[in-house]
C-alpha positions in Angstrom: -32.6 -41.4 -30.0 -32.1 -44.5 -32.2 -29.0 -46.6 -32.8 -28.2 -49.3 -35.4 -25.6 -51.9 -34.6 -24.1 -53.4 -37.7 -21.4 -56.1 -38.2 -20.0 -54.6 -41.4 -16.4 -53.4 -40.7 -16.9 -50.5 -43.2 -19.3 -47.7 -42.9 -22.9 -48.8 -43.6 -24.1 -47.6 -47.0 -27.4 -46.1 -46.0 -29.7 -44.4 -48.5 -30.3 -41.5 -46.2 -32.2 -40.8 -43.0 -34.3 -43.6 -41.7 -37.9 -42.8 -41.0 -39.4 -45.1 -38.3 -42.8 -45.0 -36.8 -42.2 -44.9 -33.1 -45.8 -44.6 -32.1 -46.6 -48.3 -32.7 -45.9 -51.0 -30.2 -45.9 -53.7 -32.9 -42.7 -54.9 -34.6 -41.5 -52.7 -37.5 -39.2 -53.4 -40.4 -35.9 -51.6 -40.6 -35.2 -49.9 -43.9 -32.8 -51.6 -46.3 -32.4 -54.7 -44.2 -36.0 -55.6 -43.8 -35.2 -56.9 -40.3 -38.3 -56.8 -38.0 -37.6 -55.3 -34.6 -39.6 -54.1 -31.6 -38.6 -50.7 -30.4 -37.8 -50.4 -26.7 -38.6 -47.1 -24.9 -36.3 -45.8 -22.2 -37.3 -43.5 -19.5 -35.1 -40.4 -19.0 -33.4 -42.0 -16.0 -32.6 -45.2 -17.8 -31.4 -43.3 -20.9 -29.1 -41.2 -18.7 -27.7 -44.4 -17.1 -27.0 -45.9 -20.5 -25.1 -42.8 -21.7 -23.1 -42.9 -18.5 -22.3 -46.6 -19.0 -21.2 -46.0 -22.6 -19.0 -43.1 -21.7 -17.4 -45.1 -18.9 -16.7 -48.0 -21.2 -15.0 -45.6 -23.6 -12.7 -44.2 -20.8 -9.2 -45.7 -21.0 -8.5 -44.9 -17.3 -9.5 -47.8 -15.1 -12.0 -46.9 -12.4 -11.5 -48.4 -8.9 -14.5 -50.2 -7.4 -16.7 -48.0 -5.3 -16.1 -48.2 -1.5 -12.6 -49.5 -1.2 -10.6 -49.0 -4.4 -8.1 -46.7 -2.7 -7.4 -49.4 0.0 -6.4 -52.2 -2.4 -2.7 -52.9 -1.7 -0.2 -53.0 -4.5 1.7 -56.2 -5.3 4.6 -56.5 -2.9 8.1 -56.7 -4.6 9.8 -60.0 -4.6 12.3 -60.5 -1.8 15.2 -62.6 -3.1 16.2 -63.6 0.4 15.0 -67.1 1.5 11.8 -66.7 3.5 12.0 -67.4 7.2 10.5 -70.7 8.1 6.8 -70.2 8.6 5.1 -71.0 11.8 3.4 -74.3 12.0 0.0 -74.7 10.3 -3.1 -74.1 12.4 -3.9 -77.8 12.7 -1.6 -80.9 12.8 -1.7 -83.0 9.6 -0.1 -86.2 8.6 2.9 -85.4 6.4 2.3 -86.1 2.7 5.1 -86.5 0.2 4.6 -84.8 -3.2 5.8 -87.0 -6.0 8.5 -85.7 -8.2 7.3 -84.6 -11.7 8.1 -86.8 -14.6 11.2 -85.7 -16.4 11.1 -85.9 -20.2 13.4 -84.7 -23.0 12.1 -81.1 -22.7 12.8 -81.1 -19.0 16.3 -82.5 -19.6 17.0 -79.6 -22.0 15.7 -77.0 -19.6 15.6 -78.4 -16.1 13.1 -76.8 -13.7 14.5 -75.8 -10.3 11.5 -77.4 -8.8 12.0 -80.8 -10.5 12.7 -83.8 -8.2 11.9 -82.0 -5.0 10.3 -84.0 -2.2 8.2 -81.7 -0.1 6.3 -82.3 3.2 2.8 -80.9 2.9 2.7 -78.3 5.6 -0.5 -76.4 4.8 -4.1 -77.4 5.6 -6.2 -78.4 2.6 -8.1 -75.6 1.0 -10.1 -77.4 -1.7 -13.2 -78.0 0.4 -14.0 -75.1 2.5 -16.3 -75.6 5.5 -19.7 -74.0 5.0 -20.6 -70.7 6.5 -22.8 -70.8 9.5 -26.0 -69.8 7.6 -25.2 -71.4 4.3 -26.9 -74.8 4.0 -30.6 -74.9 4.7 -33.5 -77.3 4.2 -36.1 -75.5 2.2 -37.6 -78.9 1.7 -38.3 -79.3 5.4 -41.9 -79.8 6.4 -43.9 -76.6 6.1 -46.0 -75.3 9.0 -49.5 -76.7 9.2 -51.1 -73.6 7.8 -49.2 -70.9 6.0 -51.8 -68.8 4.1 -50.5 -66.4 1.6 -53.3 -64.1 0.4 -52.4 -61.8 -2.5 -54.2 -58.9 -4.1 -54.7 -60.9 -7.3 -58.1 -62.5 -7.5 -58.1 -66.3 -7.4 -59.5 -66.4 -10.9 -56.5 -64.5 -12.2 -54.1 -66.7 -10.4 -55.4 -69.8 -12.2 -55.5 -68.1 -15.6 -51.8 -68.9 -16.4 -51.8 -71.3 -19.4 -49.6 -74.3 -19.5 -47.6 -72.7 -22.4 -47.0 -69.6 -20.4 -46.1 -71.6 -17.3 -43.5 -73.5 -19.3 -42.2 -70.1 -20.6 -41.8 -68.8 -17.1 -40.1 -71.8 -15.8 -37.8 -72.1 -18.9 -35.7 -75.2 -18.7 -36.3 -75.9 -15.0 -35.1 -79.4 -15.0 -32.1 -79.1 -17.4 -30.4 -76.5 -15.0 -31.7 -77.5 -11.6 -31.2 -75.0 -8.8 -29.1 -76.5 -6.0 -31.1 -77.7 -3.0 -29.4 -76.5 0.2 -29.0 -78.7 3.2 -29.7 -78.1 6.8 -29.5 -75.0 9.0 -31.3 -73.6 12.0 -35.0 -73.8 11.3 -35.7 -70.4 13.0 -33.2 -68.4 10.9 -34.7 -66.0 8.3 -34.3 -66.8 4.6 -31.0 -65.9 3.0 -30.4 -65.2 -0.7 -27.0 -66.5 -1.8 -25.5 -65.5 -5.2 -21.7 -65.7 -4.5 -21.6 -69.2 -6.0 -24.5 -71.4 -6.9 -27.7 -69.3 -6.6 -29.9 -70.5 -3.8 -32.4 -69.5 -1.2 -31.7 -71.0 2.2 -34.0 -71.3 5.2 -37.2 -71.1 3.1 -39.8 -73.1 5.0 -42.6 -73.4 2.5 -43.2 -75.7 -0.4 -41.6 -74.7 -3.7 -42.9 -77.5 -5.9 -41.3 -77.6 -9.3 -40.7 -73.9 -9.7 -37.4 -73.6 -7.7 -35.4 -72.1 -10.5 -37.9 -69.4 -11.5 -38.6 -68.5 -7.9 -35.0 -68.5 -6.9 -34.3 -66.0 -9.8 -37.1 -63.8 -8.6 -35.8 -63.9 -5.0 -32.3 -63.0 -6.2 -33.6 -60.1 -8.3 -35.6 -58.6 -5.4 -32.7 -59.1 -3.0 -30.3 -57.2 -5.3 -32.9 -54.6 -6.4 -34.9 -53.6 -3.3 -37.8 -51.3 -4.0 -38.3 -52.5 -7.6 -41.6 -51.5 -9.1 -44.0 -53.8 -11.0 -42.7 -52.9 -14.5 -39.0 -53.2 -13.5 -39.6 -56.8 -12.3 -41.5 -57.8 -15.4 -39.0 -56.3 -17.8 -36.0 -57.9 -16.1 -37.3 -61.4 -15.6 -39.6 -61.8 -18.6 -38.1 -59.6 -21.3 -40.1 -59.8 -24.5 -42.4 -62.5 -23.1 -46.1 -62.5 -22.6 -45.8 -61.9 -18.9 -48.5 -59.6 -17.5 -49.7 -58.6 -14.1 -51.4 -61.9 -13.2 -48.3 -63.8 -14.2 -46.0 -61.6 -12.1 -48.4 -61.6 -9.1 -48.8 -65.4 -9.3 -45.0 -65.7 -9.0 -44.8 -63.3 -6.2 -47.5 -65.2 -4.3 -45.6 -68.5 -4.8 -42.4 -66.9 -3.6 -44.2 -65.5 -0.6 -45.6 -68.9 0.4 -42.1 -70.5 -0.2 -40.3 -68.1 2.1 -42.9 -68.4 4.8 -43.4 -66.2 7.9 -41.2 -64.9 10.7 -41.8 -66.0 14.3 -44.3 -63.1 14.7 -46.4 -64.4 11.8 -45.4 -61.7 9.2 -44.5 -62.7 5.7 -40.8 -62.5 4.8 -42.0 -61.0 1.5 -44.7 -58.4 2.5 -47.4 -57.3 0.3 -46.2 -54.8 -2.3 -46.3 -51.1 -1.3 -47.1 -49.0 -4.4 -44.8 -46.2 -3.3 -41.9 -48.4 -2.0 -42.1 -51.2 -4.4 -41.2 -54.8 -3.6 -39.0 -55.3 -0.5 -38.1 -58.3 1.7 -38.4 -58.0 5.4 -35.3 -56.6 7.0 -34.4 -60.0 8.5 -34.0 -61.5 5.0 -30.3 -61.4 4.2 -28.2 -61.5 1.0 -24.6 -62.7 0.9 -23.6 -60.0 -1.6 -24.8 -57.2 0.7 -23.0 -58.8 3.6 -19.8 -59.2 1.5 -19.8 -55.5 0.5 -20.3 -54.4 4.1 -17.4 -56.6 5.4 -15.1 -55.7 2.6 -15.6 -52.0 3.0 -14.8 -52.2 6.7 -11.9 -54.7 6.3 -10.3 -52.7 3.5 -10.5 -49.4 5.4 -9.2 -50.9 8.6 -5.8 -51.8 7.1 -3.9 -54.6 9.0 -6.7 -54.6 11.6 -9.2 -55.6 9.0 -8.0 -59.1 8.3 -10.9 -60.7 10.2 -13.5 -58.8 8.2 -11.8 -59.7 4.9 -11.7 -63.4 5.9 -15.4 -63.3 6.9 -16.2 -61.7 3.5 -14.3 -64.4 1.6 -16.1 -67.1 3.7 -19.2 -66.1 1.8 -17.7 -67.0 -1.6 -18.5 -70.5 -2.8 -17.6 -70.2 -6.4 -18.2 -67.9 -9.3 -21.2 -65.6 -8.7 -24.4 -66.9 -10.3 -22.7 -70.3 -11.0 -24.6 -73.1 -12.6 -27.6 -71.1 -13.8 -29.4 -71.7 -17.1 -28.1 -69.5 -19.9 -31.7 -68.4 -20.5 -31.9 -66.8 -17.0 -30.3 -64.0 -15.1 -29.5 -61.8 -18.1 -30.3 -58.9 -15.8 -27.4 -60.0 -13.5 -24.5 -60.0 -16.0 -23.1 -56.5 -15.0 -23.6 -57.4 -11.3 -21.7 -60.6 -11.8 -18.7 -58.8 -13.2 -18.8 -56.3 -10.3 -18.9 -59.2 -7.8 -16.0 -61.0 -9.5 -13.9 -57.8 -9.4 -14.7 -57.2 -5.7 -13.8 -60.8 -4.8 -10.5 -60.5 -6.6 -9.7 -57.3 -4.7 -10.6 -58.8 -1.3 -8.7 -62.0 -1.9 -5.6 -60.1 -3.1 -5.7 -57.7 -0.2 -6.2 -60.5 2.4 -3.4 -62.6 0.8 -1.0 -59.6 0.9 -1.8 -58.8 4.5 -1.5 -62.4 5.7 1.9 -62.7 4.1 2.9 -59.5 6.0 2.1 -61.3 9.3 3.9 -64.5 8.1 0.7 -66.6 7.6 1.4 -68.2 4.2 -1.3 -70.8 4.8 -4.0 -68.2 5.2 -2.6 -66.3 2.2 -2.9 -69.4 0.1 -6.4 -70.0 1.2 -7.3 -66.3 0.4 -5.8 -66.6 -3.1 -7.5 -70.0 -3.9 -10.8 -68.6 -2.6 -10.5 -65.7 -5.0 -9.6 -68.1 -7.9 -12.8 -70.0 -7.3 -14.6 -66.8 -8.6 -12.0 -65.7 -11.1 -9.7 -68.5 -12.2 -8.2 -66.3 -14.9 -7.1 -63.6 -12.5 -3.3 -63.8 -12.7 -2.9 -61.3 -9.9 -4.3 -64.1 -7.6 -2.0 -66.7 -9.1 0.9 -64.5 -8.3 -0.4 -64.2 -4.7 -0.6 -68.0 -4.6 3.0 -68.4 -5.8 4.2 -66.0 -3.1 2.2 -67.9 -0.5 3.7 -71.2 -1.6 7.1 -69.7 -1.5 6.5 -68.3 2.0 5.3 -71.8 3.0 8.5 -73.4 1.6 6.3 -75.5 -0.6 8.3 -76.0 -3.8 5.9 -78.6 -5.1 3.0 -76.2 -4.6 4.9 -73.6 -6.6 5.4 -76.0 -9.5 1.8 -77.2 -9.3 0.5 -73.6 -9.5 2.7 -72.8 -12.5 1.5 -75.9 -14.3 -2.2 -75.2 -13.5 -1.8 -71.6 -14.7 0.0 -72.6 -17.9 -2.7 -75.1 -18.7 -5.5 -72.6 -18.1 -3.8 -70.0 -20.3 -3.4 -72.6 -23.1 -7.1 -73.4 -22.8 -8.0 -69.7 -23.0 -5.5 -69.0 -25.8 -3.7 -66.2 -23.9 -0.2 -65.5 -22.9 1.0 -65.3 -19.4 1.2 -61.8 -18.1 4.7 -60.2 -17.9 4.4 -59.7 -14.2 3.7 -63.4 -13.7 6.7 -64.4 -16.0 8.9 -62.0 -14.0 7.8 -63.5 -10.6 8.4 -67.1 -11.9 11.8 -66.1 -13.0 12.6 -64.6 -9.6 11.3 -67.8 -7.9 13.5 -70.0 -10.2 16.6 -67.9 -9.4 15.8 -68.1 -5.7 15.4 -71.9 -5.9 18.7 -72.3 -7.8 20.5 -70.2 -5.2 19.1 -72.5 -2.5 20.2 -75.6 -4.4 23.7 -74.2 -4.9 24.2 -73.2 -1.3 
């Protein structure tokens, strides 16, 4: 099957059926347009997956995420009664006084119920989350005296990569540097982290100047275990002159970078033709860990708060943050799945923590989710409810201002549910002021 994508809003005026020679692997010219294209061949399984994707995109009914969609709680209705005073925050803090917002002519015409409030900061700061136990790691620490990494590629083939092809593989390595993690236990196995800046932690070998390209390769293998040769090549070097020696050279470099386990086995074993490329079972990935914790936490209801908190602790920003726009094209659909899952978990955790009168934890859950999806108004509403539960009127106004600024930058209107909640909060504030 062939498809032509055109930008003309009217039906394309075609002279009749197009006859294309599909037997050649060289670029061909499209009739009428003269545009030269290279045909891409799809296996039956890939074609079936594409048809399924297109039919799903055409379905107006939203599909819940696999694994926990039925457990995502609905938004709680607003309770007009003043919230009970929250319990004290987990750690004592010095009180901070929030300055009153400036009042201008617009404010005089339509005074905000939050204007002029002096509020004691009750909640712990949430802007700088402590790192997860395994997160930072020195992959620049001294390598073992001898970490041989034989490969099945002959040495002559490994050195046959031209400087031009090496530059093509590395892309713009220095313009978009991959973050260098800091210390962690030297005996821990490597971990691939994609829920934020993409990095490989606990790698003990020397990475040289190929950190970005090897990090992308590690991320692909961690998220696509069992990939075959051609799958790796097509995903990481689409349309480039990347052949078996190129791919195997990169695999050998990655193998040396990750190093060996305490028993002397490579964390990236030699490829098995039947099973494809697979890391050792001890090599972890934060996305796999997130999904496992989220499924258990969602299914456990109120008893799953701990698992949901542990899942959000793995989030350090938007998935695949800070990568070169020339890399990770293969990860775009995964990125959207990850963002949707983070929003679901952050919302569920915020709702459940408010149910047990923990507005500070609810605030932290909402802001964690907003790190990954700052445009998700569901989480902004969760944040507003958390600030209301914490008696933090300055926090409410600050959240409203930040959301309004963000929507102005995006050129979108505030969602009706958000407007309704803000109106409820304003009415509640005026009732308190009048009493």
